[in-house]
N, C-alpha and C positions, 0 to 999 in steps of 0.2 A: 498452557497450563502453568508454566513457570514464571509468567509475567507478574510484575507488581506495579501499582499505580505510579505514574511518572517515570517509568523506566522502559527501555528497550531490552530485548533479550539477544545476546550474542551467543551463538552456538558454534563451537569449534568441533568439526568432524575430522580433525587430523587422525584420530583413531575412531573409525566408524563403529567399532564395537563398544566404545565408551566415550560418547560425545560429552563435551564439557559446556555447561550453560553458565553465562555470567550476566547479571543484571547491570545494565549501563544507564546511569541517570539520564533522563530525557525529559526535562521539565519544559515542555513547549509552552505551557501557560505562562510561566515566569518570563519566558523570552518573547511573549506576545505573539506566539505562532500557533498554528493549528494545521491539522492534516485534512485535506479535502479528498474524500474517496469518491471516485466517479465510476459507477457501474455502467459499462457501455451497453449492456443488454445483449451482447454477443455471447452465446453459449459455446462451450468447448468441451472436448473429451480428451483428457491428457494421456490416457493409456490406450490410445487408439491402435498403435502398432502399424499404422498405414500412412506414414508421411508426416506425423505430428511430433509430439513430444518424445515418444519412444524412439523415433528415427533420429532426432537430435541427440539424444543420449547415446545411441549406438554410434553415431558419427564422432562424438567426442571421445568415446572409449576407443574408437578405431584410430584416433589421432588426426582427424581432419583439422587442418590448420586454423580455420576461422572459428570452429567450435572450441578447440583447445584454447585459443587466444581469449575467447570470451570467459571461459572458466578461470583462467589464470588472472586476467585483469579484474574480474569481478571479485575474486578473493582479495586482491590488492585494494579494491575500492571499499570493501567492507572494513578492512583495517583502517584505511584512511578516514572513513566516515566516523568510526569510533573516536579516532584522535581528534577530528574536527568537532564532534559533539562535546568531548571533554574540554576542548579549548573555547567552546562557545562560538565557534566560527560557523554560523548558520548559513552564510553565503557559500562557504566551502561545502557544507553538507548538501545544499541545493545543487551545486554544480556536479557533485558526485552522483546524486540521484539521476540527473539528466544524462550524464555520461553512461550510467548503467543502462538507461533506456536505449541510447544510441547503440550500445554494444548488443543488447538483446534484439534490437531491430536489424542491425547490419551483419553482425557476426554469428549470432545464434539463430537469427531469422525466425523468431516466434511471435512477433508483433502482428497486428492487423490494422487496417485503415482507421478504425474507430479509436484504438489505443493511441496511434500516432497523432490523430487529430486532437485528442484530449490533451496530450502532452504539449503539442504546439500551441494550442489556444491558451492553455494555462500559463505557459511561459510568456506569451505575448501580453497577457493580462497582468503580469507582474509576479507570478509565482517564483519563489527562489529556486525551485527545481521540481521536476516531475518525472515519473516513470511508471511503466506497467508493473503489475504485481503477479505473483504466481507463475504458472507454467506457460502462460501466453496463449495465443490463438483465441483471445477473447477475454472476458472477465473484467477486472477493474484496473484503474490507474490511480495513483496517489499524487497529490500535489502538496508541497510544503509552502504555506502561504502565511503572510501576516494576518493576524486575526481580523483587522479592519478591512482587508481586501478579499476576504473569503467570498463574500457575496458577488463582488465584481468578477472574480475568477470563475465562479459558478455560472454567472449569467453569460459571460463571454464564451464559455465552453458550449452552453446551450445554443447560443447564436451561431457558433461554428457548425454545430450539428444541423441546425435548421438550414443554413446556407448550403450545406452539402447534401440536403435532402434525406437526412438520416433521422430515425426515431430519436426522441429526446432521451438522454441518459438519466440515471437516478443518482443523486448526490447524498453523501453523508459527511457531516463535519465531525471529526473525532479527535480524541486525545488518548494517550496510552492509559490503560486501566488494568485492573486485576485480571489474571488469567482465568480460563475456564475451570470450573470446579464442580464436584458432585453435590447436588442439592438433596436435602431431606424432603420428604413429602410436604412438610409444612413450609420449608424454604422454597420449594418449587411453586407452591400456591402464592406465597408472598412475592416471588419474582414476577408472577404474571399480573400482579396488581400495579396500577400506575404509580410511579414514584411521586412523592410530594415535591413542591417547588423547592423545598429546603434540602432535598436529597439528590446527589448526583446520580445519573443513570449508570448502572454498573454494566458488566459485560453482557447481561441479558439484553441490553439495548444495541448490541453490535449489529452491523450489517450482516445479513444471513450468508451471503456468498463471499464476502471479503474477509479472508483469514487474518488472525492476529488478535491481540488483546487490546481492545479500544472501548472507550465509552463515548457516547455522543456529546458534543459540545453544543452550546446554544447557537442557534443560527438566526439570521434576520428574518427568515421566512421558513415555514414548515417544509421539511424535505419530504418528497413523495417516497413511497415504499412499495416494493414489489413482493414483500413477504406475504 
């Protein structure tokens, strides 16, 4: 809800009662980059309380070394990513995304086979970086890719899934966009109408299950949708 086009949102929870949100310029289009969101199709329940996300949080709060290490190093990676974005160091941003996935996989242990396969295939296809998103145990992964290689990365991920005997994932090519907002009845009707070729798709075009404020970017072929 706090996002603006061409920006990421940095939220500082140092004071949980009064988090501070800052818009960070993130002009991927100007850098010739895009985000490829890959929906693995694996569903998850984060508040299960029986060995999943709730258990990981309890372990972190109890001081389990690997869980605490992930939290601390992830905070450091967030700060480093902001610095890299501000410096235009996109290779550095990609490396930090991948390091985040490794930590989520090994220290926090919330990844799954499909997420790991997506990240590995994306990197092998030339993505600058990739990582799972959200609370893990399924859902989506994101890959930071050069605009011209988005189709190659997407196709190589699909090929990796086919080789592993897994159902094909769904892809969305996106860029940062305006955050969610309350629509009037008239605005809601207009949002349901197809946008003209001269108008960028707004946040109404975002992937349904992949959180964040993004609009779809043009792709070389139509993305399938499970909505």
